[in-house]
N, C-alpha and C positions, 0 to 999 in steps of 0.2 A: 794679555793686553785688554783693557776695556776700550770698545769703540765708543765713538762720541754719538749722540742721539741723532744727529743730522745724517750720519753716515748709515745708520739703521734705517732711517726714513727714506733716503733717497733708494736704499736697496730694495726695501718693500715696495716701493713705488714701481721701481722698474721690473721687479719679479711679476706684481700683479698686472702691469700694462702688458708683459709678453704673455702671460697666461690668457689675458683677455682676448689678444690677438689670436692666440690658438683656438680659443673657444668660439670667436666670431668666425674664424675661417671653418669650424666645423658646422656651425649653424648654417652658413651660407655656402656649403660645399659645392652645389652644383653651379654656383655663379664662380668662386675663385678657383675652382679646380680644372678651369680651362687650361690653366698653366701650373706644371708641377712645382710644389713647394715643399718645403719641410720646415719643421718649427723646433724651438729650444725647450719644449716643454719636458721637464725633469732635469734640464741642464741650466736651468735659470740662475742658481746661485753661484756657481763657479764662473759662469759668463759675466755675472753682474759684478762680481768681486774683482775680476780682472779689467773690465772696461772702466770701472769707476776710477781705477788709479792710473790710467794711462794718460800722458800729456801731449800736447800738440806737436812736440818734436818726435815722438816715438812713431814707429811704424808697426802696423799689425796686419797680419795676413789671415782673416778668419776663413771658417769652411760653412758649408751651406746650411748649417743647425745653427748659426750664431747670431740670430736676431737679438737676443738679450745683450750681446755685447755691443751691438749697434745702437741699440736704445741707450745703453749705459755712457756711451762716448758722447751722446748728444743729439742722435737722430730721432725724429718724431715718428708716431706711428703712421702718421700718413706718408711720410718718405718711404717706409717700407711696403706700403700698400700700393704706392704707384709703381713700385717694381713688381710686386706681386701681380698686377693687373696689366703689366707692360705697357705703361702709359708712357706719353711723350716726355712729361716732365719728370719721370723717374730720375731722380738726382744722381744714380749711379751709371747708368747705361742708356738712357732714354729709350726705354722699351726692349732693348736687344738681348738681356739675359735675365736668368732666373731669379726669384725671390731670394733674399738673403746672399746675393753674389755681388758684394759692394765694390765699389771703386770710389776714392773720396781722396780729393786734395784741397780740403778747406783749412784755412790759416788757423782757425781755433779748434781743431779736432786732430787727434792721431791720424797720420797718412795712411791710407789704404791703396796701395797699388792694385791693379786687377790681377785676379786669378782664375783659374778654370774651377771646375767641380770636379774635375778627374780627381780621385781620391789620392791625397798625398802629394798632388803637383805642386802645392804651394810651398812645400818644405824648402826646395832648392831655391826659387825666386827670394823666398824670406832669407835664407841664408846668406844668399847673395848680397841683399842688402845689408845684412850684418857685416859681411866681408868688405863692403864700401865704407862702413864706419870705421872697421878696423884699419883700413888703408888711410882713411883720412887722418886719424889719429896717430898714425906712425910718426915718430919723431923726424923722419926726414921727407915727409910727403909735401911739404910746403902748405899744408892746410893748418888752419888753427885748431889747437887741441882743445877738445870740449871741456865744460866744468862739470862740477859734481851732478848737474842735472843732464849728463849726457844722454843722448837717445839710446833706446833699447827697442829692438824689434822682437814680437811677439808672433809666433806662428802657432796657430790653433789646428788641432788634428783631431780626426774621429779615431778611436783605438783600432778600428779595422785596418786603416790606412798605413799603419805603421810597420806591416808585413811587406810593404811595397819595397823594392831595391831602391828606389830614388830617396826613400827616407834613410836609407843606410849611408848614401853618398853625402846627404845634407849633414847628418849627425857626425860622419867621419871628419868633413872640413870643419865643421863647428869646434869639435874637440881639438883637431889638429891645429887652427890657426887661434884657438881660444878666442871666439867671436862673441860679441854682446847680443844673444839671442836667448831667449825663453821659448821652449817647445812646450806648449799646453795642450796635453793627450787627455780628451773627454772620453773616458771609458765606460760605456753603457753596455759592453758585454755582447753587442750584437753587430753583425755585418749588415746584410739585409735579412735574409731568413737563416743565415748561417750564424752560429753563436760562437763564442770564443773557445770553446772547447774543441770545436771543429776545425777552427782556422790558426791558431797561433800556438807555439810552444811556451810562450811565457808573455806577460803583459809589458807594457811600454816602460814600467818602472825597472823590471828585471832585465829588460833588453838594454837599456841604457848603461847597465854596468859593464857591458862588453865595449864600450867606447870611453877609454882612459881621457880624463879631462871633462867628461860630461856629467855634471852632477845631477842627481835627480831626487826628488820627493815623491811620496804617495799621501795624498789627501782625501779626506771624505768632501766631495764636491757638492753634496747636499747640506753641509753645515756652513752657514755663511761666516759665521765668527772664525772658525778654522781656514776657511778659503781665503778670505780677506786677509788676515794676519799672516798665513803662510806665505801668500802670493806677496804680500808687501815685503817681505823679508827678502824673498828671492829677487824681487824688482829692485829694491836697494843695493842688493849685492852685485847684481849686474850692471846697474848704473855706475857703481864705483870700481869694481874690480875688473870689469869687461871680460867676463867668461860666461860660458854656456851653461844653461840649466834645463832640466826637464821636469815639469810639473805634471803629475800623474793624477788626475781627478776622477773618483770612481762616483758615478751618477746614473740614475735609471733613464730609460727612454719611456717617457709617459704618452707619446703621441705616436703617429706612424712614421715609418722610415721615411716615406714621402707621401705625398696625397694620392699618388699613383700605387703605392704597395701599403695596402691596409694593414694593421697590426694584426687584426683578428684572423687573417689568412695562414699566420705562421707561428705566432707567439703562443708560448706554454707558460709563460711567466708573469701576466699580467697582474694577478692579485698581488703577488710577491713585490713587483716593482711599485705599485700604488702604496706599499707600506713604506717606501723610501722617498716619497714625495717631498720634495724641499720646501714646498709652501707652508704646509703647517709646521714644519720644524722652524722657519724663519720667523712665523708669526708667534710662535711660542717664546722665541728669543726676544722679540720686541717687546711682548707683554712682560717678560722678565727684566727688561731695561727701561721701564718707566712709560710705556705706551698703554693706553686703554683699549678695550673692545671697540669702543666708539671712534677712537681715532682711526683705528685699522680699518674698520667699515668705510670711513669716509674718505681715507685714501683709496680704496679699491672701487669704490663707487664712482669717485671722480675719474679714476683710470679707465673703468669700463664705458663711461660717458664719452670720454676724449677718443677712445678707440671707435665707437659707434659713430660718432661725429665724422671723423677723419675717413671712415670706412664709406660713408655716404659721399662726401666730398671727392675721394678717388674714384668712385664710381663714375661720377661725372666728368673727370678730367679728359682732356683731349687725348685721342689715340695718335700715334705716328702717322704722317702720311706717306705716300708712296716714295715721294722724293726723298724723305729722310733716310730711306735705305743707303744712299749714294753718298754719304758724309763720313769724314774721319777714317777711310781706310789707311791714308796716311797723313802725317803732318807734313805743313809746307815746308819745303828744303830752300835754303838761301842759295844753293848752287843750282844756277840754271843756264849759265853761259860758261863756254870754254875761255878761261882767262890765264894769263901769266905766259911765261916763256917756256914753249915746250923744247925747243932746241937752242940752248945758250951758245952763242958764237966762242969757238975754242974748246967746246966741251968734247969730252972723251965718251966713246960707246962704252956702256957697261951692261952685264947680264942683266936679265929680267929679274932674278932674285935679288939682287942688290937694290934695284929701283925700288922695291917693297921695303926693303930694310931702310934705306935711306928715308923713305917717305915717313916710317914709323919713328925714326930717330928724330926727326924734323917736328913731327906732330908732339912727342913726348918732351921735346927741348921748350915748345911754345906753352903747352897745356898740361898742367900738374895732374888735371882730371883723367889724362889718358892714361892707361896701364895695359900691359899684355900679359896674358897667362894661356897656359895650356900643357900638354905633356911634352917635356924634354926642351922646353924653350929658355930655361933657365940657364944660369952661368956657366954650368959645366959643359953644356954641348951648344946651347944657342940654336935648337932645333936640328931635327934630323936632315933638313936640308941647308942648315946654316942660315936659315931666314930670319933668325934673330941673334945672329953673331954679335956679340959685344954689347948688347942693349942691357943685359943685367949687371955688366960691370959699371955701365955708365951710369944707370939710372937706380940701381939697388935693387937687392932680393925683395923687397916689399911692394916693386912696382913692376917688375919682370920676374914671373915665378913659375916654378912647375906645378902642377896639378897631379893628384892620382890620376889612375887610369878610370876616369869618370867624365866620358862625353856628355852624359846628361847634365852633370853639375857646371861642366865648362859651357855648355850653351844656356842652361837655364838661369845659372847665376846671374848672367848679363841683365836679367830683367830687374833684379834687385839693385846691382850695381848701377844702372841706368836710372832708377827711381830715386837713388839719394844723389844723384848729381853727377855721377862718372860717366866716362866714355871707354868701356872696355873694348879691347882688340883682343880676341881669342881665336884659337884654330884647334881643330881637330886634325891629327897627324897624317891622315889619308882619308880621301873620299869614303872608302870603305868602311871606315869606323864611324861614319856619322849616324848609322842606323840607331844606337842607343840615345842618340841626343835628338831624335825626330820627335819624340813625346814633347818635350819642352820647346822645340823649334815650331812645332805646328800648333800646339794647345796654348802656350804662354806667350812666347816671343811674338809670333805673327799676327795675334789677335788682341793684344794689348791695347793699341790705339783704338781700334774699332769698337771693342766691347767697353771700353771705359769712356765712350763717346768723346775721344780726344783729349782725354786727361793725362793718359801714361803712355805715350808712344815710347818705344823701346830703342834707344840710341846705342848700337853696337855694332862691331863689324866681326863676321866669323869667317875665317880664312880656311879655305879648303884645298889642299893639294890634291889633284885629280889627274886621271888619266893613265894610259899605258904607256910604259918607259921602261926598257932595259931588263925585261923579263921580270917583272915585279909579281908576276903571279895572279891567282885569284883573290888574293885578300890586299893587295895594293895597287890595283890597276884600274878600278871600275870607273865608269862614268855614271853619275847619279843626278844630271841636272833636269831630267824630266821628273823626277820624284820632287825635286825643291821647287821646280817652276810651278807645281801643282799647288804649293802652299800659298795662298793669297796672303798679302800683308807683308811680304818680303821684297827688298829690292836685290837684284842678283845680276853681278858682273860675270864675264868670262872673257878677260883680254887676252890678245895675241902677241903683245909686245911690252917691253918694260915701260915705255913712256905712257902708254894707256894704263898700265897697271898703277904707276905712281900717281897719275892724275885722278884716277876712279879711286883710289885709295883715300887721297885727301877729301874728294868730294863725298866720299862714304863716311868719313871722319865727322864732317861739318853738317850731315844729314840726320835730322832727329829720329829717322826710321832705322829699322834693323836692315842690315847688309850682309849678303852672303857674296864673298868673292872666290870663284873658283880660278886656281893657279895651276895651269898645267906643268906637271913635273918634268916633262920632256922639253919645256920651253925654258926653264929656269936657267940653265947654264948653256943653252944652245948648242948641246953636245949631239943630239940627233942630227944626222946630216939633212941638209936642207933648212934648218931653222935659225941661221944667222940673223935673219929678219926680225927675231924676236930681241935681239940686242937693240939698245937705243943709246943717243946721247941722253944722259941724265937730264930730265927737265928741271927747271929752276924751281926754288922752294915754294914760289908763288902760284905755280902750275895746278890748275883745276880743270878736271874733265867731267861735265855733267852726265848723268844717267840717262840713258834714253836717245843718245845721239850716235847713230852708226857712221861708220867711216867708208866711202867708197875709195878704196885705197888702189884701185885700178878702174879707171873711168873710161868709157868709149864713147864715140860720137857716130853711131851706125848711120849708113846710107841706106835707103829704102829698099834696095835689093840685097843687103847684107844678110848672111846667116849668123846672128849674134846671140849670145845668152848671158845671163846673169847667174852668178853664183853667190848664193846667200850662205855664209858660214859663221864660225867664231872659233876661237881658240887654236887648236893645232890645225883644224881644217883649213884656216886661213893660209897656212904654209903649203899643205897640200895643194890647195887650189892655185895658188901663186906659182909654185914649181910646174904644176902641170900645165899651167898656161904658156909658161916660158919654154917649156920643154917642147911643147907642140907648136910653138912660134904663133900663138894666136892673140896675143895680147890686145890686138885691135879688134877681136872679135868676143873677147870676153870680159864682162864687168864683174867685178869682185866687190862686194859688200861684207865688210867686218861688222858684226852687229854690236860688239863690245859688251853690251848689256842684254841680258834676256829678259829682264823685268826692270823699268819699262822697256818696251820693244819700240824701235823706231820704225813704225809700220809705214809712216810716209816715205822714207828712204826706200825701204823695200819695194813698195808698190812702184814708186817712181821709176826704179831701176828695172824692175820687171816688165813694167808696160813699154819701156822704151826697148828693151833687148828681145822681147817676144817669147823667149824661152828661160826657163828657170831649172837650176840645180840647187838643192840644199845639201850642204855637206856637214856631217855629225860624226863624232867618234863613237857615240853610243850605238848600241844595237837599233837598226833601222826601224824596227816594228814598235807601235803604241808609244811613241816619243815625242818629246817637244819638237823635234826637227819634222816628224810626220804630221803633228798638228799644224806646224807653221805652213808646210806645203799645202794643206788643206784650206788654210785661209787665204794663201795666195792664190790658189786655184778659184776660190769663191770671189774673191775681190778683182781678179785680173782675167778672168775666163775669156771675155771678149777680145782681149788684147793677145791671147796666147797662140802661138803656132804649133805647140806641141804640150803634152801632159806636163805637170810640174813633176820633176824626178828627185829622188832622195838616195843618197849614199850613205851607209854607216857601217858600223861593225855587224859581223854575222851574229844571227840571233840564237846564240848558245848561251847556258846558264852562268858561265864564268869565263874569264880569260886565263888559258892555261899558262903554266910556268915555261914551258918549252919554247925556246925562241922561234922555232919554226912554226909552231901552233898559234903563237900569239901574233906574228906577222900575218899569217893566214886569216886570224879572226878581225883584225883592225883595218881600217882603210889605209891607203898610202897614196903617194904622188901617182904611181902607175894605175892603180884602181879608179883614181879620179880622171886620169886622162882617158881610160876606157869609157867611163860614162860621159865625158864631156864629147867624145866622138860620136858615141851612141845619140845622144841628144841632138847635136848639131847637124846629124845626117837623117833626123826622123822626118 
C-alpha cells in the first residue's frame, strides 16, 4: 500500500518533534530532571503510526514512554512540558503526576482515562473499557449499536510488563468475551537493567498464542510504512469485527530508561541499538516518496524551534499553589440528604441480603448502564450468599455475569467501565479474597479522580461480604476495613441492617465516586443469635441514605451525676452493643452510635455523643491493635480529652494471625455480647 504524502509529512514532523523533546531534555538535564521522566526516543515510529490513526471516539491507555502518541493525537510540545515541569496548567493532572502520564477528555481527541505508571496496571482498566463497549453493543443492552466507525480501545504496554499476572487476566477476558481492544506491545528488549533473556520465556507475540481468540502480529516498529499499514489493517478489523488483537512492535530504546536511570549505567548494546534508529529510516522513506532534503531540513528546523519556544514558555508557567492540593479528591455527589420512605406502611420485614438484592434489581430496572459481575453471581447460582439470585434470569447474561477467578480484573475493570459511561456493581466473594484486587483498588480506582484533576472519577460499587460467621475459618472470616480505610479516594460503607444497606446502596450508585460496601455475612440472614435487628421493613424504591451520616440508634439524656458512656461502632458491633446494653439493663446509661459509613466519617455525631456521655467505648470485630477502631479511639481522645472521665477504650478480636476453623477457637478470637458487657462494666466503674 502506498501512503499519501501528507501522511509521511505528518509522521516525520511528529518524529522530529518527539526527538527534539528528548534532545532538549538532555541539554537541560539539570533543570528538567527535578522530576523523573522517560521519553519515546527509538519508539517514535510505531507510536506515531498508532496515534495518527485514532479517532475521537477511541480510547487509548498509553504508558509512560508514549510521548510520540500524545503528539500524534494532537497534543502540543508545551502541553507535555507543562507536565514535565509539574506546572499548574499541566492539562493532564495540574502538576500531580509524571511526564507522559496523561488523562484527557477532549471532544476532538481520543479519550485517555487516568492510569498509573505501575507496569502493566493499565491493561485491566483498558480491557474494562472494551468490555463496556461490548456490553453497550449487545443486542439486549438497550444502548444503540455503533456504526462501522465503532470505538476501539488501544492499550499500550512495554514488553517487560507482559510478564505481570494482571496482563494475563486482561488477555483472558479480552479473548473470552471477544472485546474490541488492541494491545500494543513495544518491545525494546529491556526492563530497567534486566534484558529479555533474563526475564521472559517468550516475547509478547509468542505469549499471545496461548490465549485462543486473541490474534497477534509481530512487526518492525522502526519501519513507518510497515507500522502504519499493519496497524491500519488491525484497527479496521477491530472496528468492524469487534475482537481483540495484539500488535508486537520491535524497536530500540535510544534514551535512558528514565532520567533517573541512565543508560550508560548498565547497557551493553548501545551501538547496536543506534543501528536501528527509526529516524534515518523514516527520512529515507520520505526521500523515496517525493520529498527533498531541503523540505525535510525545514520541517525539522521548525519542529526544533517550536520545542525551544514552548520550553521557555513552560519554564515561566505558574506552579500550583498550596491550596491546589485539596481539590478533586472526590467528585461532588448529588446525594446529600436522607430522602424517601424508609419504613413504608404495611411493609414486611425482610432479611438484610434481600434489601441489597432488591436495591440492585430496582437500579437495573431504571438504569441500563447498571450491570453486575463477579465470581458465581451469574444465573446458575446467583452468588454464594444468594445475593444476586434471579438477577441474571431477569436482566440477561450480558448484564449479570460470572467472571473467572480474577479479583484484580473484577476491581480494576470498573475503571474502564466507568470511563465509557457505565455504572458497574461488582463483588469479591469474601473479604479474604480482596488482596489480589488491592493493586487496582489502590493504584487505579482510588486515585483516578485526583490524578486526572477531576476529569475521570470512577463510579463503581464494590460489594465485600465480610466478617466471621459459622466457622468460616482463616480464609472466609477476615475483617479488612483498616486496610481499605487507609486507601484515600474511596467511600466506604459498613451497614448494620437491611434498611441502611439498601439506602446506602442507592446513594452509592448515584455517587460519581468509587464505593466499597462491607456486608457482614452474619447479618445477611439474621441467623446469628441476637441479630434480628438486622432485618428491616424494606425501604421504598425512592429511599436513599447519604454517606457520612451516623445514626444514634440508642440515645440518652444523662443527668449531671450519671455515670454514662457512648459506644461507637458499626456492622456486627452494633448488635453486640445493643444486646449488651439490654442484658445489663443500662439502656438509659449507654448511648450507641452506628457509624454506617467509615469514610466519610460523621465526626460531628461521634464527638457530640462522647462529649455528652463522658466515657467512650469503640467496638470492632477487627483485631484491636493498629486498626481503624484504634485510630478512631485516638482521634476521640484528642478531640474530647477535656470532656472525658476515663480513657477511651477499644474492644476487638484477639490479635492473632488468622481466625481458626474450630468453633470454640473462633468464638475465643472474636468479640461477643458477653465480652462487650464486661468491657462496659469496666469502663462505667473506672
